[in-house]
N, C-alpha and C positions, 0 to 999 in steps of 0.2 A: 472715480478714477478708472481709466480703461486704457486697453492697448488699442492703437489707432490704425495699424497696418499689418500686413503679413499674415503668417499661418494662424496666429492667436488673436487676430482682428476682433474687436468688440468684446473681448473677454475682460470682465471686471476684476479690479484688484481690491483687496481688503486694506483698510487703513485705520489706525486708532482714532478715536474721537479726540477732539481738542487740538492743542498747539504743538504736539509732539513732532509732527512733520509739516513741511511746506511743499506740497506736491506741485511738480511742474504742470502748468496748465496745458490743456490740449493744444491751443494755439502755439505756445512756445515749443512744445514737444514736437509737433508737426513741422515747424520752421526749422528747429535744430536738426531733425532727421533729413529734412530736405537739403540743407546746407551741407551735411555730412555725405549724403548719397552722391552729391556731385563730386566728391573728393576721395571717397573710401568705398570699397566693395564690402558689404556687411557679410556676404557669404563666406562661411568658414573663418570669420574673424575671431580673435580672442579679445575679450573686452574686460575693462576695469571700470567698476561703478563706485566711486568714492562718494561718502556721505549718502549712502544708497537709499536711505529712507525705507519705504516699502518695496523698492525694486523697479519702479516704473520705467526708468530708462534702460536698465539692463534687460528687463523682460521685453521691452520694445525691440531691443537689438536681437534678442533670441528669435522673436517672432519674425524678424527680417533675415534670419539666416545665421546669426552668430553661433559658433561652435561651442564657446564656453564664455561664462561671465563670472567674474570674481567680484563679489559684493563686500564692501567694507562699511559697516555701520556700528557705531558705538553704543547706542541705545538698546538695552536688552528687549525692552517691550516692543520696539519698533522692529528689531531683528526677528522677533517671534512672528510678526505679521509678514515679513519678507519670506521667511521659510514656509509659512502657510500658503503664501501666493504661489511659491515654487511647486508646492504639493498640488495645489488646485489646478495649476496649469500643466501639470505632469512633466516638469522640466527639471526636477532635482538633480538628475545625473548631469545636467549642463552647468550647474551652479556649484560654486565654491563660496563659503561664507566666512568672513572674519569679523567678530565682534570685538572692534577696537577702534581706537582714534585714528582717523585717516592719515594724519601727519606722522604719527608714530609708525603706522604701517608702511608709509612711503620711506621713512628714515631707516627702517630695518628690513625692507624687502630685498630678497636676493634671487628671486625666481626670473622666468623668461619675460620678455617684453610683451606688450599688448598692442594690437592694431589700433584700438580705439579706447580712450579713457574718457569717462564722464566725471564731472564734479560739479555738484550743486550744494556748496557749503553754506552755512549761515552767513549772511552778508557782513555781519560784524566779526567773522573770524579773523583773529590777529594775523595769522599767517596766509591770508587769502592772496596778498600781493606776491607771495613767494610760490604759489602753487604752480605756475607754469615751469619754473626752473626745478621744482621738486618733482614734477611728473614727467616732464619730456625725457629724461634719461631711461624712463621705463616704457617709452613709446617706440614701437618698431620703426625701422626705416620707412618713410612716407606714411607713418602713422598719424592719427589725429587725436588732439586733445580738445574736448568741448568743456568750457567753463561757463557756468552762469553766475553772474554777479550784479551789482547795482552800479549806479554812476559814481560812486565814491571811488571806484577803482578804474583806472584807465591803463590800458596795456598797449596803446597805440605805438609806443616806442620799442616794444618787444620785437626783436628780430625774426621770431618765428610765428608772430600773429598773421593769420591768413585774412581774417575778416571779423568784424564785430557788427552786431545788429541789435537794436533796441526793441523791446516788446513791453511798453508801459514801464514799470520800474526795473524790470529784468532786462540785463544785456547778456547776450550770448557771444562769446568770443571763441573763435576756432583757432587753434595753433597747429601747425603742420610740422612734423618732425622731418628734417631733411638730413639724408646721410652726409657724413664727412666726405669732402671730395678727395 
């Protein structure tokens, strides 16, 4: 697993062996960031990385100019790798970590909004269909929410869905928060 672009390009990320994480492939990550870069400026953005795993998406955002990334990961072992990656990349001061369930985090969060939110949940997550409506209130005006999911979830009727693209089993859906008129 590596960072594909920006100031940290080609840097490797540590990950636990086994099935504790499901890293986003380089192909999907590159496509996701290309889709977002046509809609959002990463420079000086505040990012939320839900179901963060080892931090691949959040660190990619830092590499492309994000000012801060809030990582939310429930698993203690995986969070340990995420924090080691932040240290190895020398970006600890840019990172805030929460070791908690992402849905609980969203339901109790009271802080500022985010310019970009990433979520790569387990595809069998019960609350996956609710994620756009849980996340979008915490997305800044003209902010973006990027959700990875599989074909069992269809968001075509969601009013804030901007685009969806399939990459094998993985579908990336981008939702854009529009300010109230």
